[in-house]
FIVOLO-266486 format. One record per residue: x, y, z of N, C-alpha, C, O in turn. Coordinates in steps of 0.02 Angstrom, whole numbers, plus 50000, padded with zeros to 5 digits. Layout:
<fitis>
XYZXYZXYZXYZ ...
</fitis>
This chain:
<fitis>
546165435253796546145441253837546655446353811547155444553780 546515452353824546955457753802547325460753862547205466553880 547745456853892548095459053953548505465353941548465470153980 548885465453887549315471153873548895477453864549045482653893 548365477053824547945482853812547605485153877547555491153889 547375480453917547065482253980547545485754027547375490854057 548165483054033548665486254076548835493254052548885497854092 548925494053987549105500653960548525505553967548635511553977 547915503153963547325507453973547305509854046547165515654058 547455505454093547475507354163548045512254178547955517054215 548625510954148549185515654157549015522454129549185527554159 548675522654071548485529054042547985532654087548025538754096 547525528954117547045531954163547415534854224547235540254248 547925531354248548325533954304548695540254283548725545154321 548975540254223549335546154197548855552054192549035557754209 548255550954167547755556254161547585559154230547505565154237 547515554754279547365557054348547945561054377547835566054410 548555558854364549145562554386549155569554355549275574454390 549015570054291549005576554258548455580954287548565586954296 547885578254302547345582154333547565584854400547415590654417 547925580854440548175583154504548675588854495548645593854529 549145587954448549655593154435549315599654414549495605054439 548835599154369548475605154347548135608654406548125614854410 547855604754452547505607754509547995611054558547795615554595 548625609054558549125611854603549505617654573549835621454610 549485618554508549905623454475549815630654500550295634454503 549205632554517549085639454536549445641454600549525647454614 549675636654639550025638054702550775639054693551125640454742 551035638354631551755638554621551945643554566551565644554518 552535646754574552755651554524552805648354454553075642954446 552535651854406552535649654336552255642654328552415639154280 551835640454376551485634054374551945627954383551715622354372 552585628754401553045623154409552925619854477553115622554528 552615614054476552455610354537553045605854555553265601854513 553305606254616553865601854636553635594454633553105592754659 554035590354602553845583254597553815580054666553425575354677 554205582454713554185579754780553495580854811553245576654848 553185586554797552515587854822552015582854792551605580054827 552065581854727551605577354693551685570254719551195566854735 552305567854722552425560954745552205560054817551945554754835 552295565154858552095564654928551335564854935551035560754969 551015569654903550295570554909549905564454884549385562654911 550175561354831549835555554802550125548854826549915543554802 550595549154873550915543154900551175538654844551025532654842 551575541554799551845537854742552555535354753552855532554707 552835536154812553485533154828553345526154853553135525254911 553465521254811553285514354826553905509854824554395511454791 553865504254858554395499154853554345496054784553795494454761 554915495154752554915492854682555195485854674555295483654618 555335482354728555615475654723555175470654761554825472554807 555195464354741554815459354777555025459054851555585460954867 554585456754894554725456754965555355452754983555705454555030 555505447454948556085443254963556735446154938557265443454955 556715451454898557325454454871557575459954916557235462154962 558185462154903558475467554942558085473954930557925475754873 557915477354984557535483554980558005489454985558455489655027 557895494254943558305500354945557875506454964558085512154955 557285505154989556845510555010556365512454955556455510654897 555855516154973555345518354925555655522754870556105526754883 555395522054811555635525854753555045528754716554475526354723 555165533754676554635536954637554575534054567554425537754520 554695527654559554695524654492554025525254458553995526454398 553475524354495552815524754463552685531854437552435532754382 552845536754478552785543754456553195544854393552945547854345 553815542454392554245543554335553955540454271553995543454217 553685534554276553385531254218552785535154192552735536454132 552345537154237551745540854217551925547654189551645549854138 552405551054220552615557654196552925556954126552805561154083 553325551854115553625550854050553095549453996553145551953940 552585545654014552035544453967551725551153946551605552353887 551605555453995551305561953981551765566453940551545570053896 552415566153955552905569953916552905567653843552905571753797 552915561053833552915558353765552285560353726552305560853665 551745561453762551115563553731551075571153722550595573753695 551595574653746551615581953740551145585453788550925591153775 550975582153844550495584953891550815587453956550475590453997 551465586153965551805587954027552505590454011552845587853966 552725595454049553415597954043553765596354109553465596054162 554425595354104554825593654162555465597854160555735599154106 555695600054219556345603454222556675601754288556345600154337 557345602254289557735601354350558095607754365558355611154321 558105609454429558485615154454558905612454510558645611154565 559545611754498559975608454547559755601254555559715597554506 559615599254616559395592354628558635591754632558365586354643 558285597354625557545597254629557245596954559557525599554511 556675593454554556345593254490555625595654496555315595254549 555375598254441554725601454438554365599254374554685597254325 553705599754376553335598354315552725602754312552495605354363 552455603554252551845607254242551515604754179551835601854135 550865605954175550505604054115550735608554058550925614254068 550705605853999550885609753941550305614253923549725612053920 550455620553911549925625253892549635623253824549995621153779 548985623953819548655622253756548895626953701548965632953713 549015624253643549275628353587548725632453555548855636153508 
</fitis>
């Protein structure tokens, strides 16, 4: 079985869906910068990241961060921070 390839294919599909959502939201924000808090909230991406028997520190945006980083590495997403807030937008086609 190709477990690794299957998992990475699913993660890429999730990243593609995230990018589609961001693109659909861009028109509502100045210069297309979508607040990451909006994206994580709308898609319910703040998840518990530890096993149930471990100490819980509350929901985190780790899944969003992983998917966004994949898209950044592919040159398909831009990210910026302004103070403590972060924003992202799709990369304009060259």
